[in-house]
C-alpha positions as CSV (number, residue, x, y, z in Angstrom):
1,M,0.0,0.0,0.0
2,A,1.3,3.4,-0.9
3,E,2.2,6.0,1.7
4,P,-0.7,8.4,2.2
5,I,-0.5,12.0,1.1
6,Y,-2.4,14.8,2.9
7,K,-3.7,18.1,1.5
8,V,-3.7,20.7,4.3
9,I,-5.5,24.0,4.0
10,F,-4.9,26.5,6.7
11,V,-5.0,30.3,7.3
12,N,-1.8,32.2,8.1
13,Q,-1.5,36.0,8.3
14,N,-4.6,36.7,6.2
15,Q,-3.6,34.2,3.5
16,V,-4.9,30.7,2.8
17,F,-2.2,28.1,2.3
18,E,-2.8,24.8,0.5
19,L,0.1,22.4,1.0
20,Y,0.7,18.7,0.6
21,A,2.5,16.5,3.2
22,K,3.2,12.9,4.1
23,Q,2.9,13.2,7.9
24,I,0.2,15.0,9.9
25,Y,-0.8,14.3,13.5
26,Q,-2.0,16.0,16.6
27,S,0.8,17.6,18.5
28,D,1.8,17.1,22.1
29,L,1.6,20.9,22.2
30,Y,-2.1,21.4,23.1
31,G,-4.2,22.9,20.3
32,F,-1.6,22.3,17.5
33,I,-1.4,20.0,14.5
34,E,2.1,18.9,13.4
35,I,3.0,18.7,9.7
36,E,6.1,17.0,8.4
37,E,7.6,16.0,5.1
38,Y,6.2,18.7,2.9
39,L,5.7,17.8,-0.8
40,F,6.5,20.2,-3.5
41,G,6.2,19.1,-7.1
42,E,9.5,18.4,-8.8
43,R,8.4,19.4,-12.2
44,S,10.9,19.4,-15.0
45,G,10.6,22.1,-17.6
46,I,10.9,25.8,-18.1
47,L,7.6,26.8,-16.4
48,V,8.0,28.1,-12.9
49,D,5.0,28.6,-10.6
50,P,5.6,31.7,-8.4
51,A,3.3,30.5,-5.6
52,E,5.0,27.2,-5.4
53,E,8.5,28.8,-5.4
54,K,7.3,31.2,-2.7
55,L,6.1,28.3,-0.5
56,K,9.3,26.3,-1.2
57,S,11.4,29.2,0.0
58,E,9.2,29.9,3.0
59,F,9.4,26.2,4.1
60,A,13.0,25.6,3.1
61,G,14.8,23.9,5.9
62,V,11.6,23.4,8.0
63,K,11.6,19.9,9.5
64,R,8.2,20.3,11.2
65,S,5.5,22.9,11.5
66,Y,3.1,23.4,14.3
67,I,-0.2,24.9,13.0
68,P,-2.8,26.1,15.5
69,M,-5.9,23.9,15.3
70,H,-8.2,26.9,14.9
71,A,-6.2,27.9,11.7
72,I,-6.8,24.6,10.0
73,V,-9.6,24.8,7.4
74,R,-9.4,21.3,6.1
75,I,-7.3,18.1,5.9
76,D,-7.9,15.6,3.1
77,E,-6.1,12.3,2.4
78,V,-5.6,12.4,-1.4
79,E,-4.3,9.8,-3.9
80,K,-1.7,12.1,-5.4
81,E,0.0,15.4,-4.8
82,G,-1.5,18.5,-6.5
83,T,-0.4,22.1,-7.0
84,V,0.4,24.1,-3.8
85,R,-1.3,27.5,-3.5
86,I,-1.4,30.7,-1.6
87,R,-4.6,32.8,-1.8
88,E,-5.4,36.0,-0.1
89,G,-8.0,35.6,2.7
90,G,-9.0,39.3,3.1
91,T,-12.4,40.8,3.1
92,G,-14.9,39.0,0.9
93,A,-13.0,35.7,1.2
94,K,-14.8,32.4,1.7
95,V,-12.4,31.5,4.5
96,M,-12.5,33.3,7.8
97,T,-10.5,32.7,11.1
98,L,-12.4,32.0,14.3
99,P,-12.5,34.9,16.8
100,L,-9.8,34.7,19.5
101,P,-10.7,35.0,23.2
102,G,-10.1,38.5,24.5
103,L,-10.5,40.1,21.0
104,K,-13.7,41.5,19.7
105,P,-14.4,42.1,16.0
106,Q,-14.7,45.7,14.7
107,L,-16.4,47.0,11.7
108,G,-13.9,47.0,8.8
109,G,-12.2,43.7,9.9
110,G,-9.8,45.1,12.5
111,R,-9.5,43.7,16.1
112,E,-9.4,45.6,19.3
113,P,-8.3,44.1,22.7
114,Q,-10.9,43.8,25.4
115,G,-10.5,44.2,29.1
116,D,-8.1,46.3,31.2
117,A,-5.0,47.1,29.2
C-alpha cells in the first residue's frame, strides 16, 4: 500500500495556504497540528509557478510545522499530490478565522483588545 498524502488547507496572516505533506498528526503541544515532510512538485521544464516557489522558499529547511488547530480549514487524504497554492484571505473571502478569546471584531475587519489594558 502506498504511503498516504495529505492536502492541508490553513490560514496564516490573512492568507490561505494549500500544501501537501506525508505526515500529519495531533501535537503534544495542546491545540496544535504537526505537519512534516512537505511535498512540492519536482516538475521538470521551463515553467515556474511563483506560488510554489514562494512556498518552497518559506518552508525551506523546515523539519516540522506546528499549526494552531483553529487555523486549519481542512485536511484531506488524497491519492496524489496537486499544486500548492497561496490565496489572499482578506475581506470577501470564503475562509475566515475564528475569533480569538479576548478580542472583539470591529467593523472593517480590525480587532481591538478587550478588558483592562
